[in-house]
C-alpha positions as CSV (number, residue, x, y, z in Angstrom):
1,X,55.9,41.0,91.2
2,X,55.7,42.3,87.7
3,X,59.0,42.9,85.9
4,X,58.1,46.4,85.4
5,X,58.2,46.8,89.2
6,X,61.7,46.3,89.6
7,X,63.3,46.9,86.0
8,X,66.1,49.4,85.9
9,X,65.3,52.7,84.4
10,X,66.5,53.0,80.8
11,X,69.7,54.8,81.5
12,X,70.7,51.5,83.7
13,X,71.0,49.6,80.9
14,X,74.1,51.6,79.4
15,X,76.9,49.2,79.5
16,X,80.1,49.8,81.1
17,X,82.7,50.9,78.7
18,X,84.7,48.0,77.0
19,X,83.9,44.4,77.5
20,X,83.7,42.9,81.0
21,X,86.6,41.0,82.1
22,X,84.7,38.8,84.2
23,X,80.9,38.0,84.4
24,X,80.2,35.8,86.9
25,X,81.0,37.1,90.7
26,X,80.8,35.4,94.0
27,X,79.7,38.1,96.8
28,X,79.7,37.5,100.3
29,X,77.5,38.7,102.9
30,X,76.7,38.2,106.6
31,X,73.1,37.6,107.9
32,X,72.2,41.0,108.5
33,X,69.2,43.6,107.4
34,X,71.7,45.7,105.5
35,X,72.7,42.8,103.1
36,X,69.5,43.9,101.4
37,X,71.4,45.6,98.3
38,X,73.1,42.4,97.6
39,X,69.9,40.2,98.1
40,X,67.9,42.3,96.1
41,X,70.6,42.7,93.2
42,X,70.6,38.7,93.1
43,X,66.6,38.0,93.6
44,X,65.8,40.7,90.9
45,X,69.0,40.0,88.7
46,X,69.8,43.8,88.1
47,X,73.1,42.6,87.3
48,X,72.0,41.1,84.0
49,X,71.4,44.7,82.4
50,X,75.0,45.3,83.0
51,X,76.4,41.8,81.9
52,X,76.8,40.4,85.3
53,X,75.6,36.9,87.0
54,X,75.8,37.2,91.0
55,X,76.3,34.4,93.1
56,X,75.5,35.3,96.8
57,X,77.7,33.3,99.7
58,X,76.6,33.7,103.0
59,X,79.5,34.0,105.6
60,X,79.3,33.0,109.3
61,X,81.5,36.0,110.6
62,X,83.1,39.0,109.2
63,X,86.5,37.2,109.9
64,X,85.3,34.8,107.1
65,X,84.4,37.7,104.8
66,X,88.0,39.1,105.5
67,X,89.8,35.7,105.1
68,X,87.9,35.0,101.7
69,X,88.1,38.3,100.3
70,X,92.1,38.0,100.8
71,X,92.3,34.4,99.4
72,X,90.1,35.5,96.3
73,X,87.3,32.9,97.1
74,X,85.1,36.0,97.1
75,X,85.3,38.5,94.6
76,X,83.8,41.3,96.6
77,X,81.4,41.5,99.6
78,X,79.0,43.4,101.9
79,X,81.5,44.5,104.6
80,X,81.9,46.6,107.6
81,X,83.7,49.8,106.6
82,X,86.1,49.4,109.2
83,X,87.0,46.0,108.5
84,X,88.4,47.1,105.0
85,X,90.7,49.7,106.6
86,X,91.7,47.2,109.1
87,X,92.9,44.8,106.4
88,X,94.6,47.7,104.8
89,X,96.6,48.2,107.8
90,X,97.2,44.6,108.5
91,X,95.3,45.1,112.0
92,X,94.7,41.6,113.5
93,X,95.4,39.7,110.5
94,X,97.0,39.5,107.2
95,X,97.9,42.8,105.3
96,X,96.0,43.3,101.8
97,X,95.5,46.2,99.7
98,X,92.0,46.9,99.6
99,X,89.1,48.9,98.0
100,X,85.9,50.3,99.0
101,X,83.7,50.6,95.9
102,X,80.6,52.2,97.5
103,X,78.6,52.6,100.4
104,X,75.8,50.3,100.7
105,X,73.8,51.9,103.8
106,X,73.8,54.5,106.4
107,X,72.5,54.0,110.0
108,X,70.6,50.8,111.0
109,X,72.8,49.7,113.9
110,X,72.1,49.8,117.7
111,X,73.5,49.0,121.0
112,X,71.3,46.8,123.2
113,X,71.8,45.9,127.0
114,X,70.8,42.9,129.1
115,X,67.4,43.3,130.9
116,X,69.4,43.7,134.1
117,X,71.6,46.3,133.0
118,X,68.6,48.2,131.5
119,X,66.7,48.1,134.7
120,X,69.9,49.4,136.5
121,X,70.5,52.1,134.0
122,X,66.9,53.4,134.5
123,X,67.2,53.2,138.2
124,X,70.7,54.8,138.4
125,X,70.5,57.3,135.8
126,X,74.1,57.1,134.4
127,X,75.8,54.2,132.7
128,X,79.0,54.2,135.1
129,X,76.6,53.8,138.1
130,X,74.5,51.2,136.5
131,X,77.7,49.1,135.6
132,X,78.9,49.3,139.0
133,X,75.7,47.4,140.4
134,X,77.0,44.1,138.4
135,X,79.8,43.7,140.9
136,X,82.2,42.7,138.1
137,X,83.8,43.8,134.9
138,X,81.0,44.2,132.2
139,X,81.1,42.2,129.2
140,X,80.1,43.8,125.8
141,X,80.1,42.4,122.5
142,X,81.0,43.8,119.2
143,X,81.5,42.1,115.7
144,X,85.1,42.7,114.5
145,X,88.0,44.4,116.3
146,X,88.4,47.3,113.7
147,X,84.7,47.1,112.5
148,X,82.0,49.8,112.7
149,X,80.3,48.3,115.7
150,X,83.4,48.3,117.8
151,X,83.9,52.0,116.9
152,X,80.2,52.8,117.7
153,X,80.5,50.9,121.0
154,X,83.7,52.5,122.1
155,X,82.4,55.9,121.2
156,X,79.3,55.7,122.8
157,X,80.8,54.3,126.0
158,X,83.5,57.1,126.1
159,X,80.7,59.5,125.7
160,X,79.0,58.0,128.7
161,X,82.5,58.3,130.7
162,X,83.3,54.6,130.5
163,X,86.5,53.7,129.1
164,X,86.0,50.8,126.6
165,X,89.5,49.5,127.0
166,X,89.7,49.6,130.8
167,X,86.4,49.5,132.3
168,X,84.7,46.7,130.3
169,X,85.7,43.4,128.6
170,X,85.2,43.6,124.9
171,X,84.7,40.5,123.3
172,X,83.9,39.6,119.2
173,X,80.8,37.5,118.3
174,X,79.3,36.9,115.1
175,X,75.9,38.9,114.6
176,X,73.7,35.7,114.5
177,X,75.3,34.6,117.6
178,X,74.9,37.6,119.6
179,X,71.2,37.2,120.8
180,X,71.8,33.7,122.3
181,X,75.0,35.0,124.1
182,X,72.9,37.9,125.8
183,X,70.3,35.1,126.6
184,X,72.7,32.9,128.3
185,X,73.9,35.9,130.5
186,X,77.3,35.8,128.8
187,X,76.8,39.5,128.1
188,X,75.8,42.6,129.4
189,X,75.6,44.7,126.3
190,X,76.3,44.4,122.5
191,X,76.5,46.6,119.4
192,X,75.4,44.8,116.3
193,X,73.4,45.4,113.0
194,X,69.7,44.6,112.7
195,X,67.7,42.6,113.0
196,X,69.6,41.3,115.9
197,X,68.8,44.1,118.2
198,X,65.1,43.8,117.2
199,X,65.4,40.1,118.1
200,X,66.9,40.5,121.4
201,X,64.1,42.9,122.3
202,X,61.3,40.5,120.9
203,X,62.7,37.7,123.0
204,X,62.9,39.7,126.1
205,X,66.6,39.2,126.8
206,X,67.7,42.9,126.2
207,X,66.6,46.4,125.1
208,X,67.8,48.7,122.4
209,X,69.3,51.9,124.4
210,X,70.8,53.8,121.6
211,X,70.5,53.7,117.9
212,X,74.0,54.1,115.9
213,X,72.4,57.2,114.2
214,X,72.3,58.9,117.6
215,X,75.8,58.3,117.8
216,X,76.8,59.9,114.3
217,X,73.6,61.1,112.4
218,X,73.6,59.1,108.8
219,X,77.0,57.7,109.6
220,X,78.5,55.4,106.8
221,X,78.1,51.6,107.5
222,X,78.3,48.7,105.2
223,X,80.5,48.9,102.2
224,X,80.8,46.9,98.9
225,X,84.5,45.8,99.2
226,X,87.1,44.0,97.3
227,X,90.9,43.5,97.0
228,X,92.3,46.4,95.2
229,X,94.0,44.3,92.6
230,X,90.5,43.1,91.4
231,X,89.6,46.4,90.5
232,X,93.1,47.0,88.7
233,X,92.5,43.7,86.8
234,X,88.7,43.8,86.4
235,X,87.9,47.7,86.1
236,X,85.0,47.3,83.5
237,X,83.6,44.4,85.8
238,X,84.1,46.3,89.0
239,X,82.3,49.4,87.3
240,X,79.4,47.2,86.1
241,X,79.2,45.8,89.8
242,X,78.9,49.2,91.3
243,X,76.3,50.1,88.7
244,X,74.3,46.9,89.6
245,X,74.5,47.7,93.4
246,X,73.2,51.3,92.9
247,X,70.2,50.0,90.8
248,X,69.6,47.7,93.8
249,X,70.1,50.5,96.4
250,X,67.5,52.9,94.5
251,X,65.0,50.0,94.1
252,X,65.3,49.5,97.9
253,X,64.3,53.1,98.8
254,X,61.3,53.0,96.4
255,X,57.8,52.5,98.0
256,X,56.8,49.3,99.5
257,X,60.0,47.8,98.7
258,X,61.0,47.5,102.4
259,X,58.3,45.2,103.3
260,X,59.0,43.1,100.2
261,X,62.7,42.9,100.7
262,X,62.0,42.1,104.5
263,X,59.9,38.9,103.4
264,X,63.1,37.8,101.4
265,X,65.6,38.4,104.0
266,X,63.6,36.3,106.5
267,X,64.2,33.3,104.1
268,X,66.6,30.6,105.9
269,X,69.2,31.3,103.2
270,X,69.6,34.8,104.1
271,X,68.9,35.7,107.7
272,X,66.3,33.3,108.8
273,X,64.0,35.1,111.6
274,X,60.4,36.3,110.9
275,X,59.9,39.2,108.8
276,X,58.1,41.2,111.3
277,X,61.6,41.3,113.3
278,X,63.2,42.7,110.0
279,X,60.6,44.9,108.5
280,X,60.1,47.6,111.2
281,X,63.8,48.8,111.7
282,X,64.5,48.3,108.0
283,X,61.6,50.6,107.1
284,X,62.6,53.0,109.8
285,X,60.7,52.6,112.9
286,X,61.0,54.0,115.5
287,X,61.9,57.5,113.8
288,X,62.4,60.7,115.5
289,X,64.7,63.6,115.5
290,X,67.9,61.5,116.7
291,X,66.7,58.1,115.4
292,X,67.2,57.9,111.7
293,X,66.2,55.2,109.5
294,X,68.6,53.1,107.6
295,X,69.1,54.6,104.2
296,X,70.3,52.5,101.1
297,X,70.1,55.3,98.4
298,X,68.5,58.8,99.3
299,X,68.8,60.2,95.8
300,X,72.6,58.9,95.8
301,X,73.5,60.6,98.9
302,X,74.1,57.3,100.7
303,X,76.5,55.6,98.2
304,X,79.5,57.9,97.4
305,X,82.6,56.4,98.9
306,X,83.7,59.9,100.5
307,X,87.6,59.3,101.7
308,X,86.8,61.7,105.0
309,X,84.4,58.8,106.0
310,X,87.2,56.5,105.8
311,X,89.6,59.0,107.7
312,X,87.3,59.0,110.4
313,X,87.8,55.3,111.1
314,X,91.5,56.1,111.0
315,X,91.2,58.7,113.5
316,X,89.5,56.2,116.0
317,X,92.2,53.7,115.6
318,X,94.8,56.4,116.5
319,X,92.5,57.3,119.4
320,X,92.4,53.8,120.8
321,X,96.0,53.0,120.4
322,X,95.6,50.4,117.6
323,X,97.8,52.5,115.2
324,X,100.5,55.1,115.9
325,X,99.9,58.8,114.5
326,X,100.3,58.8,110.8
327,X,100.5,62.0,108.5
328,X,99.0,59.8,105.5
329,X,95.5,59.4,106.5
330,X,94.1,61.4,103.7
331,X,96.2,59.6,101.2
332,X,95.3,56.2,102.4
333,X,91.5,57.0,102.2
334,X,92.0,58.3,98.5
335,X,93.7,55.1,97.5
336,X,91.2,52.7,99.3
337,X,88.1,54.5,98.4
338,X,87.3,54.4,94.6
339,X,85.8,57.5,94.0
340,X,86.8,58.0,90.2
341,X,85.3,54.4,89.5
342,X,82.4,55.2,91.5
343,X,81.7,58.6,89.7
344,X,81.8,56.9,86.2
345,X,79.4,54.2,87.3
346,X,76.8,56.9,88.9
347,X,77.0,58.6,85.7
348,X,76.4,55.5,83.7
349,X,73.0,54.7,85.7
350,X,72.0,58.3,86.3
351,X,72.8,58.9,89.8
352,X,73.8,62.1,90.9
353,X,77.3,62.4,93.0
354,X,76.6,64.6,95.9
355,X,78.6,67.7,97.0
356,X,81.0,67.6,100.0
357,X,78.8,67.0,103.0
358,X,79.0,69.4,105.9
359,X,80.5,69.1,109.2
360,X,79.1,66.3,111.4
361,X,78.2,66.5,115.0
362,X,78.4,63.3,116.9
363,X,77.0,62.3,120.2
364,X,79.6,63.9,122.7
365,X,79.4,67.3,120.5
366,X,82.4,66.9,118.9
367,X,82.6,67.9,115.2
368,X,83.9,65.9,112.4
369,X,84.8,68.0,109.4
370,X,87.7,65.8,107.7
371,X,90.4,68.4,108.6
372,X,93.5,67.9,110.6
373,X,92.6,64.2,111.5
374,X,95.5,63.7,113.9
375,X,94.7,66.5,116.0
376,X,91.1,65.4,116.2
377,X,92.1,62.1,117.8
378,X,94.2,63.8,120.0
379,X,91.3,65.9,121.5
380,X,89.6,62.9,123.3
381,X,89.9,62.9,127.0
382,X,89.3,59.5,126.9
383,X,91.7,57.3,124.6
384,X,93.9,54.5,124.8
385,X,97.1,56.2,124.9
């Protein structure tokens, strides 16, 4: 690839105001297709135009990402949106003040069922009836208790009239171990990011039954996360990092780069599965009215860290009894999501900040518009309290 094919636009070379407090950054990631922005940023050294050298550090699980962010072993990471909010609340581990610097992607996750359960669903027509044919409590896997996959799984099950806290057993399994667990008949279903749903289907051990964009169209997914004191200690570095990642996200959405990054992600140090299992879903296949492609940039519409997106996760924690009702959801999200920093970074690289998004309609027909989050959480008939 020539330099001109991936060089930042002239505006991208505008440095962050003031000198960088830190120039070498350790960034964590988990073996998933939506780690593509970090991989692209490193392989094509988008950080150099902004004074940064990036070191990518693969992590075995989201728990490892959490622990190394908290300890300071990682400066920032590709992280589940809900992981950041869970750490902020101290759910299932140590509490620490956290920051969402930007959104890395939207869509790109799915729910896969075992072959047996897929066949039962096709025969029975409804999920509760299909689950009843197992003759035992079904086991479903997700990747982190407060993470996006847990929330998509719970939301989908509830929309199918299955209670995720009573009717199934929910277990946590790191993404790269999901397919083997399904193949070993340890699971009846799973919710995970790509390429692992595609791998399960290619191996013939399961079938994708719903894409996460069918649960919430253009939902927020992975974010660039760090400790909040990293932002306060290194504001210019944090801004330069966002600028770098915006450049990488913009590059990913350009023509032909999906196939190229799939080949890169296939390398053993990143994901280590064949590119033909990564590329189709990374490039948006299959796509129809309700199955939307993974988006990394979309003219900047992907990346703005809207506080309302974070508030939605808080409503689901309330819904499932993970937290008590609180009246500070909006204030908490405003502290976590670094909107002012993002706006500065976006301006520096010529990325427009989108207007407020319209109301969102999820799979069960409920509307999320960011208003009255406590009331919204209480409207669900199936919930944990």
